[in-house]
N, C-alpha and C positions, 0 to 999 in steps of 0.2 A: 369303554377302552378307547373307541376313536375320541368322545370328546375329553378325554384326559390329554392325548397327543395334542389335539388342537388347543386347547387351553393355554401351557406355557407361548404358543407362535402367537396365540390372540392378544396375550399379555405384554409380549414384547412388540408387537406393533402397534399396542396403546400406549406404550411405554415411548416408542419414536414418534408417536404424533406428539404428545404432550412435549417431547424435548422440543419439536420444532415450533410449536404454537409459545410454548418459554424464549424461544431465540427471536422468533418474528414479530412476538406483539411488541416488542419497543416500537420497531419499523413501520407496523400497522397503523400503532397510534400517533404516531408522529406525519403521518402521511394522511391519515384523517381529522388529525386537530387542523391540519393545514387549511381545511374547507370551512373552519366553524365560523358565523358569523358576527360571534360577541370577542369584543376586546380581550375582557376578563374572562377565561377558560370554561366552563361549566357543560355538564352534561345532564340532559340532552341538551345539545346546541338550539339557540331559536331560529338559526336558519343556514344555509348554506350560501358561500359566498366566493370569487376569486379574487378580491380586493387585495390580501394579503401577499398573493403573489405579484400584484402592479405594484403595492407597495414596496418590496424587497425590492423589486428593479428597476423603481425610481429612486432609490435611496445609492449614493455614489459611495460610499464605503463599501458596498458590498457587491457592485459592478466592480471596485480597484480593487478588491478584496481579488475574486474570482481570478482577473485576468493575472492578478501577481501570482497566484497560489497555481495556475496553469500554468506559468511561466517557472516557477520555481521547479516546479514536480517535473514535468519536460526537460530540465535543463538537469535537474539530478539523474531521473532516469538514463537520458542519453549519455551520461559520465559512468553512471555506479552499474548499470548492466552490463556492459565489456568488459569493465574490470573486474567485475562478480564473475563472470562467465571465463574469463582467462583463471582467475585464483581457481574456481571449480576442478576446471581442466588441468590444472599443475598439482592440486591436489589430488586429486583420482590418479593421474598418470606418472606425476612424478616421483620418483624415488630418492626422495631426500629425507635425512633427518627433521624431526619437527614436523612431519607432516599433520597429524593428529593433534598437535599445540596449534597450530598455522589454523586447521579448522575450526577448532575452538573457537579461536580470538576472532576469526571475523563470522561465526554464528554466533558469538555471545550477545550483542546487542537485543537477539532474538528474545532473550531472558531478561533483560532488563528493562523496567518502567521508564516508559518515556518522559518523565519529570525530571527522573534520578538520572537520565542521561544528557537530558538539558542543562541542568545544575551543574553537572561535574564537565561539560563541554564548555558553559560559561565561566567557571573557575579556571578551564584551562587556556582561555582565549585571553581571559585577565594578566595570568601570569606569564602566556606567550607574547602581550603586547609592552610587556616592562623589559622582555631580553630582546626583542626584536624592534623596539622602540616604534612602532605602527601600531594603526588602528584597526582592530580585528572584528570586537565585537560591535554589532549595529552596521554592518556591511555587509554586502550582498555574497561576496566572496565566501564570508565566512557563513552566511546564511545556507549558502547553495553546500559547502562543505561538509555541514551538520548534515542537510537532507542527502546528501550521499550516503554517509554512514546508516543512513534509514534502508537505502537501497541493494547497498549490497552482501547484509546477510541475508533478504531472502531470495536472490540471484543465485548464491554460493549454493543456498539451500536446493531451490530446485531445478539447478543444472547438476548437482549432484545427483540428485535424485533422475533426473533422465540418463545417466551416464551410467547408471550402474544398471538398466537394463540394452544398454548397446551391446551390440552382439560384434566381438572383434572378429569373429571370420568375415565378416565384410570389407575391415578397412584391410583385414590379410590379403584377399583377394587382387582389392585396388592395388595394393605394392606389389602383390606376385605379378599382376600384371603390366608391371613397370612404372607405376604412376609415383612422381616425386612426394617425399613426407608432405609438401605444403599443400599439394596438387588434394591427397589424401584429406587433410583436413579441412579443403575448403568446398571438394567437391562429394565427401562420403560425410564426414565427422560431424561437420559443423548442421548440416541437413538435420542430421539426426536429432541432435540437440535442439532441434527449431521451436518445440513445443515447451521443454522445459525454461529457454531463453526469452520466447514471447510471453509464457505464463509470469515468469521473473519479471519482466518489465511491466506485464499489468500491473503484480502488488506492490509492486517499487512504486510506481504512478500514484496508484490508491495511498499507502502508506504516507507518502511525503503533500498528496493535495490534500489528505485528512488532518496533518497532524498538527493540533496545535502549542504541546508543550516547546518543543525546540524551536518554533517561532515565534512565542509570544516572550522568551529571555533572549533571544538574539536578532531579532529584524532591528532594524536600524529607523529611524524617524522619520517620519515624511511618507512611508511604504507600511503598507498592511495585507496580510492574508485573510482568505473568506475565514475561517476558523477564529481568528484574532477580533474580526471584525464583526463576528456573531457572539462573541464574551463581550466585546464592548458593548452592543447595543443592548445585552441582558443586565447591563447596569443599570440601566437608564428605563429599560421599558420592557412588560411582560404582556408580549401579543401574538398569536398564530404568525405574525412574521418568520419567528426564527423556524417554526416549526415549516411554514413554505420553502427559505431558503434550503432547511435539512430535504425535503420533497426531491427540490431541485436536484440535490447530492445523491440521492439516493439513485433517481430515474439517472444522473448519468454514468453513474459506476455500474449499475446493472444494464446499460448499454454497451458499456465497454467490457463488461465480462461477455455479453452474449455473442458482442460481434468478434470480441479474440475465442470465444470456443467454437465458433462458425470456422473459423479455418484450423483452428488449434483445438484438438482437445483436452481441456484443462486438468479434466482429471487424470489423463496420463503421465503428468508428470509429478505426481505423490504415489 
């Protein structure tokens, strides 16, 4: 009887382990391949080396793409996170018609594939250029605006999740003690939303930094992001250099998540 009760739990644990292995297998494969000594990937490798990391660092398109991706992601996050947090606050606390429709509109991009979103934005920008008689496609402003659209849905979703767990009695106590509404917001409400805002900022940065489809369609001449640089490199060469660049991206994102979770528990925002 005890074995019969333990078997479903053991089966569940095995399924969870297999799910983790399935999700992590591509990441592990990229990291392992980045150390292969062979230019043509084969298994088992003839040896291990770090030269592909040096090759990635020596190529100007990767360093330029990294700088451009960081600038783009930081700018989009700095604009999109406050806008998304304000929208989430209005949706949760507001008493106006169309709140659900506004929430659906802002969260909609999460359900739309990036390639479709990029194509739609490209067509919209082309039509807007005829109306406004000014260039939009290929400009930094147009690209930043597109990446802001990536950051707002994540922020709205995570801040709304944080607001669901707020205890309104704390804000009510502050008001009863004579605090004005603005003071209550800055001193009480905003600190309680800190976990959702920071988690939204982290996920927004990652979405913008890793995005290929929007950047590929909307980036201007003379500029390049890291994902676009990796795609261009793949057209002419297939070697572990791309795996080395991918490994560095994985390390950057992992460090960002660990540092964020050190100060704000990300799991609380979900």
